[in-house]
GUTOR-218940 format. One record per residue (C-alpha): residue in three letters; y, z negated, x negated. Coordinates in steps of 0.5 Angstrom, whole numbers. Layout:
! GUTOR-218940
['ALA' [Y Z X]]
...
END
This chain:
! GUTOR-218940
['MET' [170 -13 93]]
['THR' [169 -12 86]]
['ARG' [161 -14 86]]
['LYS' [161 -9 92]]
['VAL' [164 -3 88]]
['ILE' [160 -4 82]]
['LEU' [154 -4 87]]
['ALA' [156 2 90]]
['SER' [157 5 83]]
['PHE' [150 3 81]]
['VAL' [147 6 87]]
['GLY' [150 12 88]]
['THR' [150 14 81]]
['THR' [142 12 81]]
['ILE' [141 17 86]]
['GLU' [145 22 83]]
['TRP' [141 21 76]]
['TYR' [135 21 80]]
['ASP' [136 28 83]]
['PHE' [139 31 76]]
['TYR' [133 28 72]]
['LEU' [128 30 77]]
['TYR' [129 37 75]]
['GLY' [128 35 67]]
['THR' [121 33 69]]
['ALA' [120 39 73]]
['ALA' [122 43 68]]
['ALA' [117 40 63]]
['LEU' [111 40 67]]
['VAL' [112 45 73]]
['PHE' [118 50 73]]
['ASN' [115 54 67]]
['VAL' [109 56 71]]
['LEU' [112 57 78]]
['PHE' [118 60 76]]
['PHE' [117 63 69]]
['PRO' [109 65 70]]
['SER' [109 71 66]]
['PHE' [111 68 59]]
['ASP' [107 65 54]]
['PRO' [107 57 56]]
['LEU' [112 55 50]]
['VAL' [117 61 52]]
['GLY' [116 59 59]]
['THR' [118 52 57]]
['ILE' [124 54 53]]
['ALA' [126 58 59]]
['ALA' [125 53 64]]
['PHE' [129 48 59]]
['GLY' [135 54 59]]
['THR' [136 53 67]]
['PHE' [136 45 65]]
['ALA' [142 47 60]]
['ALA' [145 51 65]]
['GLY' [147 45 69]]
['PHE' [150 42 64]]
['LEU' [155 48 63]]
['ALA' [157 47 70]]
['ARG' [159 40 69]]
['PRO' [166 41 65]]
['ILE' [168 45 71]]
['GLY' [166 40 76]]
['SER' [169 35 72]]
['VAL' [176 39 72]]
['VAL' [175 40 80]]
['PHE' [173 33 81]]
['GLY' [178 30 76]]
['HIS' [184 34 79]]
['PHE' [183 31 86]]
['GLY' [181 24 83]]
['ASP' [187 23 80]]
['ARG' [191 26 85]]
['LEU' [188 23 92]]
['GLY' [184 18 89]]
['ARG' [177 16 86]]
['LYS' [173 14 93]]
['LYS' [173 21 96]]
['MET' [171 25 90]]
['LEU' [165 20 90]]
['VAL' [163 22 97]]
['TYR' [163 29 96]]
['SER' [159 29 89]]
['LEU' [154 25 92]]
['VAL' [153 30 98]]
['GLY' [153 36 93]]
['MET' [148 33 89]]
['GLY' [143 32 95]]
['VAL' [144 38 98]]
['ALA' [142 42 92]]
['THR' [136 38 90]]
['PHE' [133 38 97]]
['LEU' [134 46 97]]
['ILE' [130 46 90]]
['GLY' [125 42 94]]
['ALA' [125 48 99]]
['LEU' [125 54 94]]
['PRO' [120 59 94]]
['THR' [116 60 88]]
['TYR' [116 67 83]]
['ALA' [109 68 87]]
['SER' [113 69 93]]
['ILE' [119 72 92]]
['GLY' [119 75 85]]
['VAL' [125 74 80]]
['ALA' [130 72 86]]
['ALA' [126 65 85]]
['PRO' [128 63 78]]
['ILE' [135 66 80]]
['LEU' [136 61 86]]
['LEU' [133 56 82]]
['LEU' [139 57 77]]
['LEU' [144 57 82]]
['LEU' [142 51 85]]
['ARG' [142 47 78]]
['LEU' [149 50 77]]
['LEU' [151 46 84]]
['GLN' [147 40 81]]
['GLY' [151 40 75]]
['PHE' [158 41 78]]
['ALA' [157 35 83]]
['VAL' [154 31 77]]
['GLY' [161 33 73]]
['GLY' [165 29 78]]
['GLU' [160 23 79]]
['TRP' [160 20 73]]
['GLY' [168 19 72]]
['GLY' [169 17 79]]
['ALA' [164 12 79]]
['VAL' [166 9 72]]
['LEU' [173 8 74]]
['MET' [172 5 81]]
['SER' [168 -1 77]]
['VAL' [172 -1 71]]
['GLU' [179 -1 75]]
['HIS' [177 -6 80]]
['GLU' [175 -11 74]]
['GLU' [179 -16 70]]
['LYS' [180 -16 63]]
['GLY' [175 -18 58]]
['LYS' [169 -16 63]]
['ARG' [171 -9 64]]
['GLY' [165 -7 59]]
['LEU' [160 -11 63]]
['ALA' [163 -8 70]]
['GLY' [163 0 67]]
['SER' [155 -1 64]]
['TRP' [153 -2 71]]
['THR' [154 5 72]]
['GLN' [151 7 66]]
['ALA' [145 3 68]]
['GLY' [145 8 74]]
['SER' [142 13 69]]
['PRO' [136 10 67]]
['ALA' [135 7 74]]
['GLY' [135 14 76]]
['LEU' [130 16 71]]
['VAL' [125 11 73]]
['LEU' [125 12 80]]
['SER' [124 20 79]]
['THR' [119 19 73]]
['ILE' [115 14 78]]
['ILE' [115 18 84]]
['PHE' [113 24 80]]
['ALA' [108 21 77]]
['LEU' [105 19 83]]
['VAL' [105 26 86]]
['THR' [101 28 80]]
['LEU' [95 24 82]]
['MET' [94 29 87]]
['PRO' [89 34 86]]
['GLY' [92 40 81]]
['ASP' [92 45 86]]
['SER' [95 41 91]]
['PHE' [100 38 87]]
['MET' [102 45 84]]
['ALA' [102 48 91]]
['TRP' [107 43 95]]
['GLY' [106 36 92]]
['TRP' [112 37 86]]
['ARG' [116 39 92]]
['VAL' [116 32 95]]
['PRO' [120 28 90]]
['PHE' [126 33 91]]
['LEU' [126 33 99]]
['PHE' [126 25 98]]
['SER' [133 26 96]]
['ALA' [135 27 103]]
['VAL' [133 20 104]]
['LEU' [137 17 98]]
['VAL' [143 21 99]]
['MET' [144 18 106]]
['VAL' [143 11 103]]
['GLY' [148 12 98]]
['LEU' [153 15 103]]
['PHE' [152 9 107]]
['ILE' [154 4 101]]
['ARG' [160 8 98]]
['LEU' [164 9 105]]
['SER' [164 2 105]]
['VAL' [168 0 99]]
['ILE' [176 1 98]]
['GLU' [180 5 93]]
['SER' [181 3 86]]
['PRO' [187 -2 86]]
['GLU' [190 1 79]]
['PHE' [190 8 82]]
['LYS' [194 5 88]]
['ALA' [199 2 84]]
['ILE' [200 8 80]]
['ALA' [200 12 86]]
['ALA' [206 8 89]]
['GLN' [210 8 83]]
['GLU' [210 15 81]]
['GLU' [208 22 83]]
['PRO' [201 24 81]]
['ALA' [200 29 75]]
['LYS' [201 36 78]]
['ILE' [195 39 74]]
['PRO' [191 32 71]]
['ALA' [186 36 66]]
['LEU' [192 40 63]]
['GLU' [196 34 62]]
['ALA' [190 30 59]]
['ILE' [189 36 54]]
['ARG' [196 37 52]]
['LYS' [198 29 51]]
['HIS' [191 27 49]]
['PRO' [187 32 46]]
['VAL' [185 28 40]]
['ASN' [182 23 45]]
['ILE' [178 28 49]]
['LEU' [175 31 42]]
['LEU' [173 24 40]]
['ALA' [170 23 47]]
['ILE' [166 29 46]]
['ALA' [163 27 39]]
['MET' [162 20 42]]
['CYS' [157 23 47]]
['LEU' [153 27 42]]
['ALA' [148 22 39]]
['PRO' [147 18 46]]
['PHE' [145 24 50]]
['VAL' [141 27 44]]
['CYS' [137 20 44]]
['PHE' [136 20 51]]
['TYR' [134 27 53]]
['PHE' [129 26 47]]
['PHE' [126 21 50]]
['ALA' [127 22 57]]
['THR' [125 30 57]]
['PHE' [123 33 51]]
['MET' [118 27 50]]
['LEU' [114 30 56]]
['THR' [113 37 52]]
['TYR' [112 33 45]]
['ALA' [107 28 47]]
['THR' [103 33 51]]
['THR' [103 39 46]]
['THR' [103 36 39]]
['LEU' [100 29 41]]
['GLY' [95 32 46]]
['MET' [96 26 51]]
['GLU' [96 26 59]]
['ARG' [102 28 62]]
['GLN' [101 22 67]]
['SER' [101 17 61]]
['VAL' [107 20 58]]
['LEU' [111 19 65]]
['TRP' [109 12 66]]
['ILE' [111 11 58]]
['VAL' [118 14 60]]
['ALA' [119 10 66]]
['ALA' [117 3 62]]
['ALA' [122 4 57]]
['GLY' [127 7 62]]
['PHE' [126 0 66]]
['LEU' [127 -4 60]]
['GLU' [134 0 60]]
['LEU' [136 -3 66]]
['PHE' [137 -10 63]]
['THR' [139 -8 56]]
['ILE' [145 -3 58]]
['PRO' [149 -9 61]]
['LEU' [147 -14 55]]
['ALA' [150 -9 50]]
['ALA' [156 -8 54]]
['ALA' [157 -15 55]]
['LEU' [156 -16 48]]
['SER' [162 -11 47]]
['ASP' [166 -15 51]]
['LYS' [165 -20 46]]
['VAL' [165 -17 39]]
['GLY' [168 -10 41]]
['ARG' [166 -4 43]]
['GLY' [166 0 37]]
['LYS' [161 -5 33]]
['VAL' [156 -4 38]]
['PHE' [157 3 39]]
['LEU' [157 4 31]]
['TRP' [150 0 30]]
['GLY' [147 4 35]]
['ALA' [149 11 32]]
['VAL' [146 8 25]]
['LEU' [140 6 28]]
['PHE' [138 12 32]]
['ALA' [139 16 25]]
['ALA' [135 11 21]]
['TYR' [129 12 27]]
['ALA' [129 19 27]]
['TYR' [123 20 21]]
['PRO' [119 14 23]]
['PHE' [118 16 30]]
['PHE' [115 22 28]]
['LEU' [111 19 22]]
['ILE' [108 13 26]]
['ASN' [106 17 32]]
['GLU' [103 23 28]]
['ALA' [99 18 23]]
['ILE' [97 13 29]]
['PRO' [97 18 35]]
['GLY' [95 14 42]]
['THR' [98 11 48]]
['GLY' [100 4 45]]
['THR' [103 7 39]]
['LEU' [108 12 44]]
['LEU' [109 6 48]]
['ILE' [112 2 43]]
['THR' [116 7 39]]
['VAL' [119 10 46]]
['ILE' [121 3 48]]
['VAL' [124 2 41]]
['GLY' [128 8 42]]
['LEU' [130 9 49]]
['GLY' [130 1 51]]
['LEU' [133 -2 45]]
['ILE' [137 3 41]]
['HIS' [140 8 46]]
['PRO' [143 2 50]]
['LEU' [147 0 44]]
['MET' [151 7 45]]
['TYR' [150 8 52]]
['GLY' [152 1 54]]
['PRO' [159 1 52]]
['MET' [161 8 53]]
['ALA' [163 8 60]]
['THR' [169 3 59]]
['LEU' [171 6 52]]
['PHE' [172 12 55]]
['ALA' [176 9 61]]
['GLU' [180 6 55]]
['LEU' [182 12 52]]
['PHE' [186 15 57]]
['PRO' [192 12 62]]
['PRO' [190 11 69]]
['ARG' [195 17 71]]
['VAL' [190 22 68]]
['ARG' [184 18 67]]
['TYR' [179 21 72]]
['SER' [180 28 69]]
['GLY' [181 26 61]]
['ALA' [174 21 61]]
['SER' [170 26 66]]
['LEU' [172 32 61]]
['GLY' [170 29 55]]
['TYR' [164 26 58]]
['SER' [162 33 61]]
['VAL' [163 37 55]]
['GLY' [160 32 50]]
['ALA' [154 32 55]]
['VAL' [153 40 54]]
['PHE' [153 39 47]]
['GLY' [149 33 46]]
['GLY' [144 33 53]]
['GLY' [144 40 56]]
['PHE' [142 44 50]]
['ALA' [138 38 47]]
['PRO' [131 39 50]]
['LEU' [132 47 49]]
['ILE' [134 46 41]]
['PHE' [128 41 40]]
['THR' [123 45 44]]
['ALA' [125 51 39]]
['LEU' [125 47 33]]
['LEU' [118 45 35]]
['GLY' [116 52 36]]
['LEU' [118 54 29]]
['GLY' [111 52 27]]
['TRP' [114 47 21]]
['GLY' [112 41 25]]
['ALA' [116 36 28]]
['VAL' [117 31 22]]
['ALA' [120 37 18]]
['SER' [124 40 24]]
['ILE' [127 35 29]]
['PRO' [129 29 25]]
['PRO' [135 33 21]]
['TYR' [138 35 28]]
['MET' [138 28 30]]
['ILE' [141 25 24]]
['ILE' [147 30 24]]
['VAL' [149 28 31]]
['SER' [149 21 29]]
['VAL' [153 22 24]]
['LEU' [158 26 28]]
['THR' [158 20 33]]
['PHE' [159 15 28]]
['VAL' [165 18 25]]
['ALA' [168 19 32]]
['VAL' [167 12 35]]
['TYR' [170 9 28]]
['ILE' [176 13 29]]
['GLY' [177 12 37]]
['THR' [176 5 36]]
['ARG' [182 4 31]]
['PRO' [188 0 33]]
['GLY' [193 4 37]]
['ARG' [188 9 39]]
['ARG' [186 6 46]]
['PHE' [190 4 52]]
['GLU' [187 -3 52]]
['ASP' [192 -6 56]]
['GLU' [191 -3 62]]
['GLY' [187 -6 68]]
['LEU' [187 -12 72]]
['PRO' [190 -18 69]]
['ALA' [185 -24 68]]
['LYS' [184 -29 74]]
['ARG' [188 -35 73]]
['SER' [185 -42 75]]
['ARG' [186 -45 82]]
['LYS' [191 -50 78]]
['ALA' [195 -45 74]]
['VAL' [196 -41 81]]
['ALA' [198 -47 84]]
['GLN' [203 -49 79]]
['GLY' [206 -42 79]]
['ASP' [207 -42 86]]
['LEU' [211 -49 85]]
['VAL' [215 -46 80]]
END
């Protein structure tokens, strides 16, 4: 069942992130033209990324609502509801009329559907992580939680590849209807995800707590009241990982096509290649955190991201080309980002007791995602629009968030800060079990 739960978390999270990242790709390449056509191209991109950021603003609301019922009624039900909500919103975006058809109502409806996406994904992450972690024994929880994290690059790879394939269409056909295909395809993926998720059992740790005591009346308020420092630390821990990810996964499409003059299809394949590598490096980083400690692995990731900020731009602008961008994106997204993102899921689960774990972990993650991920493409694009050049304007922002995350991880992994003793006991050998039975 543990393997089945991990598979269900991975597949379901992959589908949810496919939907979520699909919007980011479309915002960089399509929505600025179809939904904000009266703006200057760069301003239109900023407006499109503004609706992208709005999805992150809805995530804390989703985390509170889903966390409330997840801590009171169980993790499994909330995962089903979040998947359905995300699928409906994404499908409707694919069927949405453009500005040319219904005028200003088009970007308004786009914004509303993006908010629904954000609300749904706000409840997805916490439930998927806890189902994986709370089914696993001690000493392996880092690896178990990482498969939910791996669903993020898997969704990125899937959305990027499908979007890259539809860009092979003639330009007019792609802009007329081809861009809709990846969004409409979400309906098929959601049905697959639901089939898998409905077959798993509830978290044993949640069932144990529910049998021993009354659930918290308002879990989010209890988490804020009893664990305020841990929530603030979780928010700060999110900054560098999310800025790193959305820099390479979303803003890169704007930077490479405008500043470096590269074809959008080439950039999409580069992002997909780096994301594919993350499917392996995220679990490896998490497994390493089970051996040497989550803090050490996470801290090294924050340090390397800060150190990589200037070299990335200097190298790409000194030697522009597809090969250069491929190598530098793989280093940033495929090697540095997993060091932070791999241990994150289990670390967040360990910051809160089972009674309010869904609410606490989801709230810290979703609020951190607003500041670290939701505004990142918007901030990057605005900094690029200052006219100072990418090398001068963007790296300081990357370094600042890395420092903040470093401090938060260092404090959050000190002795006594985490609930490390929670979770299933390690499995005993057959001999030990037999001896125990005899006694």
